[in-house]
PyMOL CGO cylinders between C-alpha atoms (Angstrom):
from pymol import cmd
from pymol.cgo import CYLINDER

trace = [
    CYLINDER, 89.05, 78.01, 85.43, 90.89, 76.69, 88.48, 0.3, 1, 1, 1, 1, 1, 1,
    CYLINDER, 90.89, 76.69, 88.48, 92.91, 79.33, 90.31, 0.3, 1, 1, 1, 1, 1, 1,
    CYLINDER, 92.91, 79.33, 90.31, 95.61, 78.68, 92.92, 0.3, 1, 1, 1, 1, 1, 1,
    CYLINDER, 95.61, 78.68, 92.92, 96.61, 81.55, 95.18, 0.3, 1, 1, 1, 1, 1, 1,
    CYLINDER, 96.61, 81.55, 95.18, 99.85, 81.15, 97.10, 0.3, 1, 1, 1, 1, 1, 1,
    CYLINDER, 99.85, 81.15, 97.10, 99.34, 83.06, 100.35, 0.3, 1, 1, 1, 1, 1, 1,
    CYLINDER, 99.34, 83.06, 100.35, 96.19, 84.33, 102.02, 0.3, 1, 1, 1, 1, 1, 1,
    CYLINDER, 96.19, 84.33, 102.02, 97.34, 87.59, 103.55, 0.3, 1, 1, 1, 1, 1, 1,
    CYLINDER, 97.34, 87.59, 103.55, 95.96, 90.99, 102.59, 0.3, 1, 1, 1, 1, 1, 1,
    CYLINDER, 95.96, 90.99, 102.59, 96.82, 90.72, 98.88, 0.3, 1, 1, 1, 1, 1, 1,
    CYLINDER, 96.82, 90.72, 98.88, 96.11, 87.03, 98.31, 0.3, 1, 1, 1, 1, 1, 1,
    CYLINDER, 96.11, 87.03, 98.31, 92.99, 87.20, 100.46, 0.3, 1, 1, 1, 1, 1, 1,
    CYLINDER, 92.99, 87.20, 100.46, 91.62, 90.20, 98.57, 0.3, 1, 1, 1, 1, 1, 1,
    CYLINDER, 91.62, 90.20, 98.57, 92.26, 88.72, 95.12, 0.3, 1, 1, 1, 1, 1, 1,
    CYLINDER, 92.26, 88.72, 95.12, 90.90, 85.35, 96.22, 0.3, 1, 1, 1, 1, 1, 1,
    CYLINDER, 90.90, 85.35, 96.22, 87.77, 86.75, 97.82, 0.3, 1, 1, 1, 1, 1, 1,
    CYLINDER, 87.77, 86.75, 97.82, 86.87, 88.86, 94.79, 0.3, 1, 1, 1, 1, 1, 1,
    CYLINDER, 86.87, 88.86, 94.79, 87.57, 86.01, 92.37, 0.3, 1, 1, 1, 1, 1, 1,
    CYLINDER, 87.57, 86.01, 92.37, 85.58, 83.55, 94.50, 0.3, 1, 1, 1, 1, 1, 1,
    CYLINDER, 85.58, 83.55, 94.50, 82.64, 85.95, 94.77, 0.3, 1, 1, 1, 1, 1, 1,
    CYLINDER, 82.64, 85.95, 94.77, 82.77, 86.33, 90.96, 0.3, 1, 1, 1, 1, 1, 1,
    CYLINDER, 82.77, 86.33, 90.96, 82.17, 82.60, 90.70, 0.3, 1, 1, 1, 1, 1, 1,
    CYLINDER, 82.17, 82.60, 90.70, 85.73, 81.39, 90.13, 0.3, 1, 1, 1, 1, 1, 1,
    CYLINDER, 85.73, 81.39, 90.13, 87.13, 78.14, 91.56, 0.3, 1, 1, 1, 1, 1, 1,
    CYLINDER, 87.13, 78.14, 91.56, 89.78, 79.41, 94.01, 0.3, 1, 1, 1, 1, 1, 1,
    CYLINDER, 89.78, 79.41, 94.01, 92.15, 77.36, 96.18, 0.3, 1, 1, 1, 1, 1, 1,
    CYLINDER, 92.15, 77.36, 96.18, 94.82, 78.75, 98.53, 0.3, 1, 1, 1, 1, 1, 1,
    CYLINDER, 94.82, 78.75, 98.53, 98.22, 77.07, 98.94, 0.3, 1, 1, 1, 1, 1, 1,
    CYLINDER, 98.22, 77.07, 98.94, 99.15, 77.67, 102.57, 0.3, 1, 1, 1, 1, 1, 1,
    CYLINDER, 99.15, 77.67, 102.57, 101.28, 76.56, 105.50, 0.3, 1, 1, 1, 1, 1, 1,
    CYLINDER, 101.28, 76.56, 105.50, 99.59, 73.87, 107.64, 0.3, 1, 1, 1, 1, 1, 1,
    CYLINDER, 99.59, 73.87, 107.64, 98.63, 76.12, 110.57, 0.3, 1, 1, 1, 1, 1, 1,
    CYLINDER, 98.63, 76.12, 110.57, 97.15, 78.85, 108.36, 0.3, 1, 1, 1, 1, 1, 1,
    CYLINDER, 97.15, 78.85, 108.36, 95.27, 76.26, 106.28, 0.3, 1, 1, 1, 1, 1, 1,
    CYLINDER, 95.27, 76.26, 106.28, 93.77, 74.70, 109.42, 0.3, 1, 1, 1, 1, 1, 1,
    CYLINDER, 93.77, 74.70, 109.42, 92.66, 78.11, 110.70, 0.3, 1, 1, 1, 1, 1, 1,
    CYLINDER, 92.66, 78.11, 110.70, 91.01, 79.07, 107.41, 0.3, 1, 1, 1, 1, 1, 1,
    CYLINDER, 91.01, 79.07, 107.41, 89.31, 75.69, 107.13, 0.3, 1, 1, 1, 1, 1, 1,
    CYLINDER, 89.31, 75.69, 107.13, 87.89, 76.22, 110.60, 0.3, 1, 1, 1, 1, 1, 1,
    CYLINDER, 87.89, 76.22, 110.60, 87.09, 79.96, 110.59, 0.3, 1, 1, 1, 1, 1, 1,
    CYLINDER, 87.09, 79.96, 110.59, 86.92, 80.98, 106.92, 0.3, 1, 1, 1, 1, 1, 1,
    CYLINDER, 86.92, 80.98, 106.92, 88.65, 83.98, 105.37, 0.3, 1, 1, 1, 1, 1, 1,
    CYLINDER, 88.65, 83.98, 105.37, 87.56, 87.38, 106.65, 0.3, 1, 1, 1, 1, 1, 1,
    CYLINDER, 87.56, 87.38, 106.65, 87.55, 90.19, 104.09, 0.3, 1, 1, 1, 1, 1, 1,
    CYLINDER, 87.55, 90.19, 104.09, 87.18, 93.79, 105.27, 0.3, 1, 1, 1, 1, 1, 1,
    CYLINDER, 87.18, 93.79, 105.27, 86.33, 96.43, 102.67, 0.3, 1, 1, 1, 1, 1, 1,
    CYLINDER, 86.33, 96.43, 102.67, 84.44, 99.73, 102.33, 0.3, 1, 1, 1, 1, 1, 1,
    CYLINDER, 84.44, 99.73, 102.33, 81.65, 97.77, 100.62, 0.3, 1, 1, 1, 1, 1, 1,
    CYLINDER, 81.65, 97.77, 100.62, 81.19, 95.62, 103.72, 0.3, 1, 1, 1, 1, 1, 1,
    CYLINDER, 81.19, 95.62, 103.72, 82.93, 92.97, 105.76, 0.3, 1, 1, 1, 1, 1, 1,
    CYLINDER, 82.93, 92.97, 105.76, 82.35, 89.29, 105.13, 0.3, 1, 1, 1, 1, 1, 1,
    CYLINDER, 82.35, 89.29, 105.13, 83.74, 85.87, 105.92, 0.3, 1, 1, 1, 1, 1, 1,
    CYLINDER, 83.74, 85.87, 105.92, 83.87, 83.20, 103.21, 0.3, 1, 1, 1, 1, 1, 1,
    CYLINDER, 83.87, 83.20, 103.21, 84.62, 79.51, 103.46, 0.3, 1, 1, 1, 1, 1, 1,
    CYLINDER, 84.62, 79.51, 103.46, 87.62, 78.70, 101.28, 0.3, 1, 1, 1, 1, 1, 1,
    CYLINDER, 87.62, 78.70, 101.28, 89.37, 75.72, 99.72, 0.3, 1, 1, 1, 1, 1, 1,
    CYLINDER, 89.37, 75.72, 99.72, 92.89, 75.21, 101.01, 0.3, 1, 1, 1, 1, 1, 1,
    CYLINDER, 92.89, 75.21, 101.01, 95.84, 73.08, 100.04, 0.3, 1, 1, 1, 1, 1, 1,
    CYLINDER, 95.84, 73.08, 100.04, 99.03, 72.34, 101.97, 0.3, 1, 1, 1, 1, 1, 1,
    CYLINDER, 99.03, 72.34, 101.97, 102.25, 71.68, 100.06, 0.3, 1, 1, 1, 1, 1, 1,
    CYLINDER, 102.25, 71.68, 100.06, 102.48, 68.03, 99.09, 0.3, 1, 1, 1, 1, 1, 1,
    CYLINDER, 102.48, 68.03, 99.09, 98.74, 67.36, 99.09, 0.3, 1, 1, 1, 1, 1, 1,
    CYLINDER, 98.74, 67.36, 99.09, 97.51, 65.96, 95.77, 0.3, 1, 1, 1, 1, 1, 1,
    CYLINDER, 97.51, 65.96, 95.77, 95.56, 68.28, 93.48, 0.3, 1, 1, 1, 1, 1, 1,
    CYLINDER, 95.56, 68.28, 93.48, 94.49, 68.44, 89.87, 0.3, 1, 1, 1, 1, 1, 1,
    CYLINDER, 94.49, 68.44, 89.87, 96.27, 71.04, 87.70, 0.3, 1, 1, 1, 1, 1, 1,
    CYLINDER, 96.27, 71.04, 87.70, 95.47, 74.74, 87.98, 0.3, 1, 1, 1, 1, 1, 1,
    CYLINDER, 95.47, 74.74, 87.98, 94.88, 77.12, 85.08, 0.3, 1, 1, 1, 1, 1, 1,
    CYLINDER, 94.88, 77.12, 85.08, 96.21, 80.22, 86.84, 0.3, 1, 1, 1, 1, 1, 1,
    CYLINDER, 96.21, 80.22, 86.84, 98.57, 80.72, 89.79, 0.3, 1, 1, 1, 1, 1, 1,
    CYLINDER, 98.57, 80.72, 89.79, 98.79, 83.98, 91.73, 0.3, 1, 1, 1, 1, 1, 1,
    CYLINDER, 98.79, 83.98, 91.73, 101.79, 84.28, 94.06, 0.3, 1, 1, 1, 1, 1, 1,
    CYLINDER, 101.79, 84.28, 94.06, 100.96, 86.71, 96.86, 0.3, 1, 1, 1, 1, 1, 1,
    CYLINDER, 100.96, 86.71, 96.86, 103.65, 86.37, 99.51, 0.3, 1, 1, 1, 1, 1, 1,
    CYLINDER, 103.65, 86.37, 99.51, 106.19, 88.75, 100.96, 0.3, 1, 1, 1, 1, 1, 1,
    CYLINDER, 106.19, 88.75, 100.96, 109.63, 88.83, 99.33, 0.3, 1, 1, 1, 1, 1, 1,
    CYLINDER, 109.63, 88.83, 99.33, 111.32, 86.99, 102.21, 0.3, 1, 1, 1, 1, 1, 1,
    CYLINDER, 111.32, 86.99, 102.21, 108.86, 84.07, 101.81, 0.3, 1, 1, 1, 1, 1, 1,
    CYLINDER, 108.86, 84.07, 101.81, 109.12, 83.83, 98.02, 0.3, 1, 1, 1, 1, 1, 1,
    CYLINDER, 109.12, 83.83, 98.02, 111.78, 81.09, 97.77, 0.3, 1, 1, 1, 1, 1, 1,
    CYLINDER, 111.78, 81.09, 97.77, 109.87, 78.76, 100.12, 0.3, 1, 1, 1, 1, 1, 1,
    CYLINDER, 109.87, 78.76, 100.12, 106.57, 79.54, 98.38, 0.3, 1, 1, 1, 1, 1, 1,
    CYLINDER, 106.57, 79.54, 98.38, 108.01, 78.71, 94.96, 0.3, 1, 1, 1, 1, 1, 1,
    CYLINDER, 108.01, 78.71, 94.96, 109.41, 75.45, 96.30, 0.3, 1, 1, 1, 1, 1, 1,
    CYLINDER, 109.41, 75.45, 96.30, 105.97, 74.56, 97.74, 0.3, 1, 1, 1, 1, 1, 1,
    CYLINDER, 105.97, 74.56, 97.74, 104.42, 75.44, 94.39, 0.3, 1, 1, 1, 1, 1, 1,
    CYLINDER, 104.42, 75.44, 94.39, 106.75, 73.23, 92.33, 0.3, 1, 1, 1, 1, 1, 1,
    CYLINDER, 106.75, 73.23, 92.33, 104.47, 70.10, 92.27, 0.3, 1, 1, 1, 1, 1, 1,
    CYLINDER, 104.47, 70.10, 92.27, 101.47, 72.07, 91.03, 0.3, 1, 1, 1, 1, 1, 1,
]
cmd.load_cgo(trace, "trace")
């Protein structure tokens, strides 16, 4: 199952980390600067069970990708319209 998560803040990052660690194929749809930072540094996840940093797959709006089976939209309300527009091709 291919999963696309729109946004990699606290909510998107938590869902994505747990899904990735459970063996799922997770990709994040992000703005260019955030995507570049995560590609370089990975996604840091802080939890009571322990902190960790995982390498993640990222996608910037407009980049080609094969279809996803599940999309999780995890952005703040004020960013929702732009996020849905970025999501339209996928």
